[in-house]
N, C-alpha and C positions, 0 to 999 in steps of 0.2 A: 498513340501517345497516351490516351486515356487508359487503355488497358495496362500500359507499363506503370502508370501512376498507381492504379489499383493493385497491381501485383506487388509493387514496392510497399504499399501500405499494408497489404495482407502479410507480407514477410516480416515487417516491423511488429505487427500484432502477434504473429507466431513467436517471434523472438522474445517479446515481453512475457508472453504466457509461459514459455520455457524457463525464463529467469525466475518467475514467480514460483513455478513448480519446484525449483531447486533450492528455495530459500531455507527450508528446515524449520525447526521448532521456533515459535514466536509467541509473544504476548504483548498486549498493550500496557501502558502504564508509565508512571514517572517514579523514578527511584530517588528517594530523599534520605537525608540524615536527620534523625530526631534525637533529642536528648532527654534523659530522665530528669535532669536538673538543667533546664534551659538557661537560667540566669547565670550559672557557672560553666555552662557548656560541658557538663560531665555526664557520663553514662550514655555515650553515643550508640545508636543502633540504626540499622537501615530499615526502611519501610517502602513498599511499593503501593502506589495508589492508582486505581484504574476504574473505568466504567465499562460494564459489560451488560448487555440486555437492559439498558436504561437503569442499572443499579450501580451505585458507587460502592467500591470496596477498597479495603486496605489490608495488606498482609505484611507480616514481619519477614525479613530476609536474613537467613543465617549467613555468617561470614563465608562459610564454605560454599554457599550457593551463589555468591556474588558474580563470579565469572560467567556462570551459566545464565543467570538472570540478565546480565548486561548483554550477552550475545542474543538472547531472545528478544530483548527490547530493540536492539539494533536491527534484527531481522524484521521486526514488525514495522519499524520506521521505513526500512527499505521496501517492504511490501506495500505500504501506503503510497510511497513515491511511484513505484511501478504501476500500481492500480490507477493512479492519476494519469500517468502517461498512456496506459492502455485505453482509458476512456477517451482521452484526447485523440489518440490515433483512430479509435473506432468511430468517433464523431467525424473526423476528417474523411475517413473512408465512406461513411454514409453520405456525406455531402458530395463527394466525388461521384458516387453512384447516382445520386439525385440529379446532379447537373448533367450527367451522361444521358440519363433517361429523358431529360427535358430537351436535349439537343438532338436526339434521334428523330429522323423524319417519321411522321405518322403514315401508316398505310392509308390509301384512299378508302373512304367509307362507301359502301355500296348502297 
């Protein structure tokens, strides 16, 4: 039973790793609309803000690049979700293996 549970956990981990590998280009950040004249809400433009290597950055986004940027942001969000699940599954597998080693009979000491 223990071996079956470990095998299932390992299969889930492999499946998560495969899904992560297939994600494609990604980038962190938040896409917002800014205005040159905020009081009148005129002169709208898009901006992406993100933190990378403990440095906060902002970039302007051209209208032509919006679909690509949105797809990259979506991939990054999915990456974060999958990584969270991968860590959870890895912790569960580690606990399974720890409990299995505790429950094994020890050989008699000489």
